[in-house]
N, C-alpha and C positions, 0 to 999 in steps of 0.2 A: 720903453723901458724893458730891459731884458729880464725875462722870467725863467726860473730854473726848469719849469715844466712846460715851456713853450713847445718843446719837441715831443711832448707826450711820453717822456721817458718813464718807465715803470719804477720810479724811486719812491719808496715809502719812507719819508724822513720827517719826523717831528721837528728836527732842527731847522730844516729848510722852510717849513711852514712858519715857524717863529720868526726867522730872519725876514721872510716876505712881509709879515705883519709889521715889523719894525721899519722896513723900507717904506711901506705905505704911510705909517704913522708920522714919520719924520720927513717924508717926501725926499728921500735920498736914494741913491742907486742901490741895487741889490748887493753889489760888491762892497760898498761902504757900510751898509747895514750888517753884512756878514763880519766885517772887520770889527765893528763896535761890539757885536755879540761875542766874538772871539776874545777881545780884550776883557769884556765884562766877566766872561766865564773863567778866565785864567788870572784875573786880578792884575792885569798889566796896566801900568800908568801910561797915559798918552797925553803928553803936553800939547801936541798939535791938534788933538781932537777936542771934543766937547765933553769935559769932565762931568757936567751935569747930566748929560744924556747917558754917559756910561754908568753913573751912579743909579740913575733911574732904571736902566736896563737890569743892573744888578738886582735891584729890588723886585723887578718883574719876574726874574728867573729863579729867585730863591726857592720857590715851591715847585718849580717845574722838574719833571723827570728828565728834561733835556740835559740838565746840568750833569747828572750822574751818568747819562748815556752819550755824553759828547764824543768820547773816543770811538764808541761804536758807530755813531752817526757819521763821523769822518771816515771810518773804515768802509761804510756802505758806499760813500761817494768815491772812495779810492778804487773800488771794484769797477767803477765806470771810467776810471782814469782821471777823475776830478780831484784836484788837490788844493790845499790851502797852506801856503808857506809865507812866512814873514808878513803876515797880514794881507796876502794877496790870494785871490780866488782864481785858480788856473784850470783851463779846460784842455783835454788831450788833443793831440793830432790823430789823424786816422791811423797812422802807423803805430802809435802808442796804444790806441784803443784796441787794435787788432790783437795785442798781446795780453789784454785783460781777459778775465773769465766771462765778461759780459759781451764779448765779441760775437757770441752765438746765442740767440734768444729765440724761444718758441712760445707761441700762444695758440691755444686751440681747444677742441672738445672732442670727446668720443661718446658714442651712444650705441646701445645694442638692445635687442629684444629677442625673446624666444617664446613661442606659444605652441600648444598642441590642441588641435580641435578634432572633433569627430564629424565626418561627413559620410552620410549613408552607412554609418557603422564602422567606417575605416578611420584609423588614427592618421591625422595629417599634421606633420611637424613643420613649423615655419620659423626660420631664424633670419635676423637681419642685423646689420651694423653699419654705422656711418661715422665719419670723422671729417673734421676740417682743421686746417692749421695755417698759421702765418709764421714764417721763419725768417729771421734776420741773421746774416752771416757775413762777417768782415774777414777777408783772407788776403794773404800776400800773393804775389805774382805766381809763385811756384804752385801753390794750392789751387789757384784758378786754372792753371794749365792742366792739372790732373783732373779737376772737376768738370770744366767746361771745354777743355781742349782749345784754349785760346792763348795767345802770346801777348804779353804786355811788358812795358819797361820794368826793370828789376825793382825800382823804387816806387812803382805804382801799386795800388791796392784795389781790390774789387769788393763792392758791397752788393750782396745778392739778397733780394727780397723774394721769397717764394710763397705763393699762395697755393695751397693744396686742398683738394676735396677728394674723398674716397667713400665708396659705399659698396655694400655687398648684401646679397640675400640668397637664401636657398630654401627649398621646400621639399618634403619627402612624404610619400604615402606608401604603405605596405599593408598587406593583409591576405587572408585566405577566405574563400567562399566555396564550400563544397570541395570539388576536385580541382578548383582553380586556385592559384596563388600568384602573387605579383608584387613587385615593388618598383616605384617610379620616383625619380628625383630630378630636380631642375635647380640650377643656380646660376648666378651671374654677379659680376663685380666690375667696377671701373675705378680708375685712379687717375686723377687729373692734377698736373702740376704746372703752374705758370711762373716762370722765373723772369725777374727784372734784374739785369746785371749792370750795375753802375761801376764806373772806373774813375778813381781820383788819385791825385798825387799824394804820396805818403805824408807830406808836411801840411796838407790841408787840415783844417779844423774838423774834428770828428763830429761836433754838434752841428756845424754848418753842413757837412756832407750828409749826415743822417737826416737833417731837416730837409735838404734838397731831395733826398731819396723818397721820404714819405710824402712830401708835398707834391712832387712830380707824379708819383704813382696815384695818389688819392684825389688831389684837388682838381686835376684835369679829367678825372673819370676816364682813364686811359683804356681804350678798347683795343685789345691785342691783335685783332684781325682786321682792323680798319686802317686803310692806307693813310688817310689824313692824320689820324692819331699817331700812327707809327712815325710818319715823316716829321710831325711837329715835335715829338719827344725824343727820338733817337738823335744823337749828336754825330757829327762827322769827325774823322780822324784829324788830329792837329798836325800842322806842318807837313802834310803829305805822308806821314808815317802811319801805315795801316794798323799799327798796334797801339798807337798813342791816342787815347780818348780821354775826355774829361766830362763826365756825365753819363747818361744812359747809353751804354754801348750795345747791348743786345737784349732782345726779347726772345725767350725760348719756351716752347710748350712740349711737355711730355705727357702722353696719354696712353693708358693701357686699359683694355677691357677683355673680359672673358665670359663665355657662356658655356654651361655644361648641361647636357641632357642625357639621361640614362633611364632605361627601363627594362624590366624582365618579366615575362609572363610564363607561368608554368601550368601544366595540366598533368595530373597524375591519377591513375586508377589502378587499384589492386583487386585481383579476383582470386579467391582461394576456395579450395574444395577438399574435403577429407572424406575418406571412406574406411570402414572397418572390414578387413578381409579375414575370413575364417580359415584357419589351417590346423588340421588335426584337432578340432574342437576348441582352439584358442583364437581370440580375436586380436588382430593386429591393425593398428591405425596407420594409414598412409595419407599424407597431406601434399597437395600441390598448390603452388601459388604462381600467378602471372602478374607482373607489375609492368604497366605501360606508362610511359612518360613522354611529354612533349615540352620543350622550352624554347622560347625565342627571346633574344636580347638585343638591345640597341644602345649604342653610346655615341655621343657626338660632343666634340670639344672644339670651340672656336676661341682663338686668342688673337687679339689685335693690338698693335703697338705702333705709335708713330712719334717721332721727335722732329720738331721743326724749329728753326730760329731765323731771325732776320737782324741785320745790322747794316749800317751805312758804310760804303767804301769812300764816298764823297757826297757832296750835297745833291748831286744828281745821279747817284748810283746806289741802289738798294739791293743787297744780296739776300736771297731767301734760300735756305737749304732744308730739304725734307727727306727724312729717312723713315721708311715704313716697312712693317713686317706683319703679314696676316697668315696665321697658321690654322689649319683645320684638320681634324681627324674624325673619321667615322668608322664604326665597326658594327657589323650585324652578324649575329650567329643564330643558327637554328639547329636543334638537336632532337632526334627521335630515338627513344630507347625502349627496350623490352628485356625483362629479366624473367627467366623461368627457373623455378626451384622446386624440387621434390624432396620431401623428407619422410622418414619412416621406412625407407626401403631396406635399411640394414637389418632391422629386426625381422621384417617380413622375409627378407632373403634367407636369413638363418632358419626361420621356421619352414620355409619352402624346401630348403636343402635337407633339413632333418626329416621333413615329412615325405619328400618325394625322391629320395635317393633310390637308385634302381635295385633294391634288395627287398626280400620278404621282411615282414615286420619282425619275425623271430630273429632273423639274421641281424637286422638293424639294432635290435635290443642288445644282442651279444656284442656286436662290433662297437657300439657306443660304450658299453660297460668296459670292455677290454681296452678301449682307447683312453678312457678317462682315468688318470692316476688317482683322482679322488683323495680320500683321506690319507692314503699312503704318503703322498708328497707332503701334505700339511703336517702329518705326525712326525715325519723325519726332520723336517725343517724346524718345527717347534722344539723338538727335542734337542737339536743341535744348538739352537739359539739359547736354550736354557743352560746347556753345558758351558757355552761361552760365558754367560753371565756368572756362573758359579765357580768355574774352574780355570778360566783362561786368564792368566796373569799378564800376558802380553797385551790382551785387549784392554784390561783395566789400566795398564800403564799408558797405552796410546790415548785413551779417553782423558786421563789425568793431564797428559801433556798438551793435548789439543784444546781441551775445554777449561783447564785450570781447576777442575773439581771432578769428583767421581760420580758421573751420571751414567755409568755403564748399565746398571739394572733398569733405569728409566728408559734408556734407548732400546734395550732388548725387549722390554714389555711392549713398547710401541710397535716394534717390528713384528712381534708375534701376532698382534692384532691385525696388521696388514697382511701377513701370511695367511692367516685364517680367513680373512675376507676376500682376498684376491685369488688364492689358489684352491680353495675348497669348492668354489663354483666352477661349472664347466667353462674352461678358458680356451680360446682359440690358440693362444700361445703355447699351452701345454698339451694340447690335444694331439699334435702331430709328433709326439716324442719318439715313436718307433722309427721314423725316417731321418729326422735331423738330430737324434740323440739329445744332447743337453742344451743345444744352442738357444732355442726359443725360450726354454725355462730360465736359463741364466739371464737372458735379456729381460724377461719379465721381472726377475728378482732385482736386477740392477736398476730397473726403472723405479720400483718403489723404495729402494735404498736411496737413490738419488733424490727422490721427492722428500725424503726425511731431512734434507738440508744439512747433512753431516759434513765435516771437513773431509778433504780428499783422502788423507791417510786412513781415516776410519772407514769410509765407504769402500776403499780399495781392499782393506783387510777383510771386511765382511764379505765382499763379493768373492774373493779368492777362497775364503773358508767355506762359504755356503756352496760354491761350485763343486767342491769335493763331495759334499753331502748329496748334491743333485746327481753326481756321477754314480754314487753308491746306490741312490734310490732307483735310478734307471736300471742298473744291473739287477737289483732285487725285483724290479717290476718285470724285467725280461724273464727271469726265472719263474715269477708268479704267473706270467702270461703262459709260459710253456705248460705249467701245471694245469691252468684253467682250460686251455684248449685241449690238452690231452684228456682231461676228465670229460669234456664235452664230446670228444670223439668216442671215448669208451662208452659213453651213455647210449650210443647207437649200436653197440655190439650185438644185442639180442633183438634188434628190430629188423623188419623185413627189408629185402634189397630195394623194394619200391620206395619205402619211406627214406631209406638211406640215400637212394638216388635223387629224390626230391630235395633232400637237405643239401646234398653236394652240388646241386645244379650251378650255383654261382661260380664254382671252381672251374667249370668247363670253359669260361671266358679266357682262362689263362693257359689253356692247352692241357689241362690235367686229364688223366684217364678216369673220368668219373664212373663210367660203366664198370670198369675193372675194379675200382675202389668199392663200389656198391656191392659187388658180389662177395667180397671178403674184406670187410673194413678192419677186422682184427689184424690181418696180415699186413695191411698197408697203413696201420695207425700212425706210424712215424711220418710217412710221406704225406698223409692227410693233414697231420698236425702242422708240418712245415708249409703246406699249401694254404691252410687257413690263416697262418700268420702272414704269408705273402698277401693274401686277400685283405687282411687287416691293414697292411701297409698301403695298399692301393686305395683302400677306403679312406684312410687318413689323408692321403695326397689329394684325392678327388674332392673330399669335403673342404680341404684347405683352399684349393683353387676356387671352388664355388663361393666360399666365404669372402675371399679377396674380391671376387667379382661383385658380390653383394655390397661390399664396402665402397667400391668405386661407384656403383649405381647410387649409393646413398649420398654421394657427393655430387650427384647430377645437378648441374646448374649451367644455364646458358645465358649469356648477356649479349645483346645485339644493340649497336648504336650507329646511327647515321647522323653525321654532323656536317654542317655547311657554315663556312665563315667567309665574310667579305670585309676587307679592311682597306681604307684609302686615307692617305696623308697628302696634304697639299701645303705649299708655301708660296706666297706672293710677296716679293720684296722690291723695294725701290730706293734709289738714292738719286735725288734730283736737285740740281742747283740752277736757279733762275736769277739773273741780274736785270733789274728794270730801272727805268728813270722814275723816281717817286714824284717828281714835279709834273709828270704828264697827267692830265686830268681825265683821260679816257676811262669810261666805265669798265672796259675790259681789263685795264691795268689794275683797278681796284679789285676786280673779281679774281684775278690771278693771285693777288696777295691773300685774299680771303680764302680761296681754295687751298693754297699752300699752308696757311696757318691753321686751317681746320683739318689738315691731313688728307685732302681729296686730291691725290696725286694724278689720277687719270684726267679729271676735269681741268686741273691746272696745266698739265702738259699739253692737252689737246688745244686749249685756248691760246697758250703761249706759242705753240707751233703755228696756229692759224695767223696770229699777228705777225710772227716772224716771216711767214711765207708772203704776206702782203707788204713787207717792208715797213711795218709800223715802228716808229722811233722809240716807243716805250720799251721794247725788248732789246736788251743789249747782248745777252748770251743765254744759251740753254745747254746744260750738260747733265749727264746722268746715266744710270744703268737701271734696267728693269729685269727682274728674274722671276721665272715661273718654274716650280718644281712639283712633281707629283710622283707618288709611288702607290701601286695598287696590288693587292694580293687577294686571290680567291682560292678557297680550299674546300674540297669535298672529300670526306673520309668515311669509310665504312669499317667498323670494328666488330669483331666477334670474339667472345671469350667463352671457352668451353673447358670448365674445370680450371686447370692451371695453364691451359694453352691459349695464347692470344694471337689473333690473326687480324690483319688490317689491309686495306687498299686505299690509296690516297692519290688525288690529282690536285696539283697546285699550279696556279697561273700567276706570274708576276710581270709587272710592267713598271718602267721608271722613265720619266720624261724630265729633261732639264734644258731650259731655254733661257738665254740672257741676251738682251739687246741694249744698245745705247739709246740716248734720248731721241735720236733720229730714226730708230727702228732698225739700225744696222746690226746684224747678227754677230754676237761676240762668242757665244757658246751654244752648242746645240747637240744634245746626245739623246738617243732613244734606245732603251734596253728592253728586251723581251726574253722571257724564260718560261719554259714549261717543264714541270717535273711530274713524273709518275712513279709511285712507290707501291710495293706490296711486301708484306712480311708475315711470317708464320714460324712457329717453333724458334729455331736459332738461325733463321734464314731471312735475308732481305734482298729485294731487287729494286734497282733505281734506274730511271731513265731521265735524262735532262737534255733539252734542246734550247740553246740560248743564242742570242745575237745582240750586237751593239752597232748602232748606226750613227754616223756623224753627219749632221745636217749641213755644216759648212762645206765639207768635202763634197757632199752630194751636189750642192749648189755650184761649186767650182767646176766639177767634172760633168755636170748635167746628167747625172745618173745616181742610182742608189749606191751609197758608200757604206758597206757593212762588213763586219767580220763576225764569226760565230763558231759554233761547233755543236757536237752531239756527244753525249757520254752515256755509256751503259755500265752498270755495276752490279755484281753479284757478290753478296757477303754470306758466308755459311760457316757454321761450326761443324767440324767433322765432315767436311765435303768429301763425297766419294769420287774416285777417279772417273767412274762412269758418268756422274753428273757433270764434272768438268768437261768431259768429252762431248756430251750432248750440247752444252752451251757453245763451246768453241767450234765444234764441227758444223753447227747450223750456220755460223758466220763463214767458215772456210768453204763450205759447199756452194755459197753464193758469191765467192770470190772477194769477200770483204776483208779477209786476212790472207797472209801469204800461205801458199800451199805447204803442208807439212807442219804448220805451227801447232796444230792440236796435239800431235804425237810428241813434239818437243816439250810442250807445256806439261803433259801428263808425266813424262819421264822426270822432268824437273820437280814436279810436285811430289811424286813418289819418293824421291831422294830426300826432300826437305821436310816433309810433313811428319808429325808425331801425333800421339793420341791427344785429342782435345784441341788440335790446331784450328784456328779461325782463318779462313781464306777470304781475301777480298780480290775479286777479279774485275778489272776495269778495261773498257774498250772506248777509245776516244778518237774522234775525227774532227780536225779543224776545217772550217769552211772559210775560204778567202773571199775577197771582194769580187773577184770575177764570177764566183758561184752565184752570188746574189744578183749580180748584173744579168747573167744568163737566165736565171730563174724568173726575174721580173719581166724580162723581154720575150718570154716564150710565146705568149698568146694563148687564148683559151683552147683552141683545137689541138695545138702541139702539146700543151701541158696535159690535157686529158688523155691523149694517146700514149704519151710516155708513162704516165701514172697507171693507166689501165693495164698496160702490158706488164708492168712491174708487179702490181698487186695480184694480177691474174696468175702469173707464174708461181709466186710463193703460196697462193691459196689453193690452186687446182693441181699443179704438177705433182706434189707429193701424195695426192689421193687419187689413185688411178680410177677407181670406180666412179668418183664424183666427176673426174675429168671426162670419162667416157659418157656419162649422162649429159654433161654439158654439150658435147659434140652431137649427141642425139637431138637435143633441143634446138641447137643452132642449125643443124642440117634440115630439120623439119619446119623451122619457123620461116614463113614466106615473106615477112616484111623487112628482113635484113639479110644481106649476103656476106657479111663479114663479122668478125668477133667484136670489134669495137662498137659497131652500130647496135648489135644485139644486146650487149651489156648496157649500153646507154638507154635503149628503149625499155628494157625489162627492169633495169635498176632504178629508173625514175618513177616507177609505179609506187604509189603512196603506201601500199600494204603488200605483204607477201601473198595474201589471198588474191588480190587484184592482179598481181603479176602472173600467178598461176592461171587464172581464168583467161587472161589476155593471150598467154601462150596456147592454151587449149583452143581458143576460138580462132587462132591464126596459124594452126598447125596443119601441115599437109598430111592427109591420111584420114582414115575413118575412126581410128582409136585415139582419143586424147592421151598424151603421154603421162599426165598427172591425173590419175583417176579419182583419188580421194584426198582432197586438199585438207580436210579437217583432221586427218590422222597425223599429220605433221611428221611423217616418216617416209623413208624411201630415198634412194640416191638422186632421183630427178628433183624431188622437193629440196633436198640438201644443196643441189646444184643451183637452184633458183635462189636459195638463201645466200649462197656464196656470191652469186652474181650481184645481188643487191649490196652486199658488203663491199665488193670490189668497186662498184660504181660510187658508193658513198665516199670511199677513200680517194678515188680519182677526182671526183668533184671537189673535195676538200683541197687537193693539191692544186687544182686549177684556180680555186679561190685564193689559195696562198700566193700563187703567182700574181694574180690581180691585185691583191692587197699590198704586196711588196712594190708593185709598180705604182700604186696609188700613194704609198708611203714616200717613194722617191719624188713623185710629182708634188706632194705636199711640202717636202723639204725645199724644193726649188721655188714654190710659190711663197713660202714663208720668207725666204731670202729676198725675193723680188718685191713683195708688198711692204716690207719694212714696218710691221705693226708695232704699236706701243701698248696695245691691249692684248696681252698674251694669253689670257684665260681661254678664249674660244679655240685658239690653236692648241693649247695644252689638252683641252677636252677632246678635240678632234683626233689628235695623235694617240691619246689614251684609248679611245674607242677602236682605232685601227689596230693597235697592238693587242688589245684584248681579243678582238676578232681573229687576229692572226694566231694567237695562242690556242683559241678554240678550234681552228682548222687543223693545226698540228696535232691537237689532242685527239681528233677524229682518226688520224692516220697511225697513231702509235699506241702501244700499250705494253705493260709488263705482265708476266704470268701471275695470276692471282693465287690465292692460297689453296684452291682446289686443283687447278691445272698444275701448279708447281709441285704438288706431291707426286705427280706421275711423270713429269717431263721437265727438264731443265733447259731445253732449247729456247732460242729467242722467238718471240711471237711472229707469226707470218706477216702481219701488217707492218711491224717494226722492221723486219728484214727488208720488205719491199721499199719502205721509206729510206732506209740506209742505202739501198742500191741506187735509188734515184739521186740521193745526195752525192754518192760516189761518182755516178755517171756525169753529173753536171760540174763537179769539183775539178779543179786543175792543179797541176804541180805534184809534189811529192806526197801530199796528204790525202791522196784519193782513197787510201785504205785505212782501216782502223788500226790504231796502235794499242797493243794489249800490254797491260801491266798486271803482274801477279804478285800479290803481297801475302806472305805466310806469317801469321802471328802465333808463336808458341808461348809457353808460360813465361819464358824469360828472354826471348829473342823476337825480333821482327825483321824480316828481309823482304825487299822488293826487287822484282826482276822485270825488265822491259823486254818484251818479245816482239821485236819489230816485224 
């Protein structure tokens, strides 16, 4: 007997329960019972039925809520596509059911938790969440195409049953302990979805289709990675059409997981010290502080995802497809910092200046009094402000217009207070009035007017009006000064010439005839008065300069930071399709299915290839692609801040590896990129050097040699670049034949025509390196590579410094273990320390007197020659290693193509190490001028010049020289010029 809830449909219906009771009571079908209830509820006569039963049912339902909710109950059923018409109970087709609101159903639960605990006094936060879900989805062919990327006949429908489980957790701890601080966190999550996709004809019964779906999934305990279970439950296509199925068509698994780890540890220590310094009886406090800091951080992220599905192509063909992607990123950073700050130097500086100016105390008292406008300026300014408030109609009108009310008196009173407080005390800005007239005083007034927050028209009017008062005050002060100085001169009229001579002594510094003045000061009173006023002017200038220096010293602060950062990103992806015979009972066949459905691409491919190689009948085909990609960046940076000046030096090494093979290990894509960058910057100037290359593994394998292209780039960016600096940079290249002769002069002429004040100049020098260059470099061999490099680096290091070059020849000629330059540099340069190299020369030098007498002094041209020898050898060995590494890189490419690996990770790691080491060797041979050297010289560094010469000598074709590009950026224009 058919029951409405046979399929476990989640229908809450009192009506259906009542109908089921009547069906059992009268032992009739559910459909007949429903008809009787329907007739009874609606008072319909039924001559063919049983009137007694209908009447009995009427009595049973009089008090039931079913009667009043009958329409609602029918509406519930209608949502499931279940209808009742003309006494008939009808169930929907799968096509009709797909159009109802119940075609998508979800059941599940969510849970989460969060706790905070204390472990060893540190707060530890833990959070977690979990969820599970069962989802039913009935969709047409078009929707299934979008969701599952499958094709099916237009009138077919898909029924998807998804089982999903997800969970995540994270924990974090942070805290401080003395000078230490740290925070650490860890988290992880996974998301697992298992899809069972059934396919039915649109005219099939929805209840029967859903019944089949649930029963097939649940009653057989379907194990999605078991071959027998898969083979027994998956159906084959009908009539040979690979898109026409009836039943379970596909089993699909989607899995994602992630793990995050991060942590940071910090160490900080501050040291401060303060002292009181006594100057002319007053104590002044000076404080100094040093802050030291260290921090280390680490972050790692791993994300994994795979999607796999299986379906039958026929009774003896099972197709399994696996797509996987594993991503990982790691970052490590380390920073060391120090800050030095000194405060209190401004007040101390002022005190020192006033206390130790090179004048007698009597003179300093007079000069200080005459310099300070004192009450005169305050009195004049206050008086003017008062007259503005009382008599200035223009002012009152401006206030009324700007503020909407008359606040003129309130504003003036506020300004009078500021004048009294700011200008009555000794002020640096009004002290130097004799030299710069009214400029600094007006500036000081403008500042406190601006701080009042007045509208522009009011502050402009006040500044203009008060400037006139300042001009008048200065004129009066000049006259007053004349009178005061004249009175001081006249006070010496009756004193002895010795006393007068002593008083006039400071005037002798300015070429005045002090002896003559002292003999008869009355006669020369006017000249002496003018000379004293000149002295006052110089006193004010000197004091002002010293005060400005004290202010700069007060801002003394130095910050030093050394930072290292290493980052690496990797991606491993796979797309693998294996077709097997599911009827084959070999254990290996079952293992392949299990590996594929569990996302173990490497194990599945290895086993399938082994069976295929042995001709095993279970394997029908293997297809796919495997990709391994990595990118690595290492950066070392030194930064120094001194006041508002920032300086830095940076080295950055980059490598990128990309390899793709098919399922047989045949190489499809293979690229290796390497890049080294050196940078230095200070003030408005930056220097950059870049050496880069790209290698193609496939071409290398085809041509049986390294196939690479690359280049080198130098750049100088400077604001307000001087012509002499441009000349130094370009001529250092021209002198070595790296640019065309005469290019330096042409560039300077062009720059002088185009530049303007504030121009920013970017100068670039580029050289392209073709494939023949890398071929030649890789095939040099150790001896030849060392010889070429040694000669090049020797010439740029020694030739410009004649005294060092002469010292080198003295050492070479007296050294008895080598008879040529190359051997001498190799033997001396390979000593582990400078001291050992010097001792070795001394012990093997022909003659009684060792050439390097005092190694510890670290001076002298002989010692500098030894130091340069070691630097040349280091560069030459790095160039030799570079040749070997390029050769090894080429051999690795050929081996990769030959071995046809399907496990790419070891190859990716090997190539990564080779490229990283290659970048390190190049970094040994090149550099850009740092912030100290660059202040004195703009020429290209000696080792970089030698390296460029080596590249040019080995390069072929038109690009053997550098191409120079000059870009001039003015305020509104930017022009670039190529100087071939």
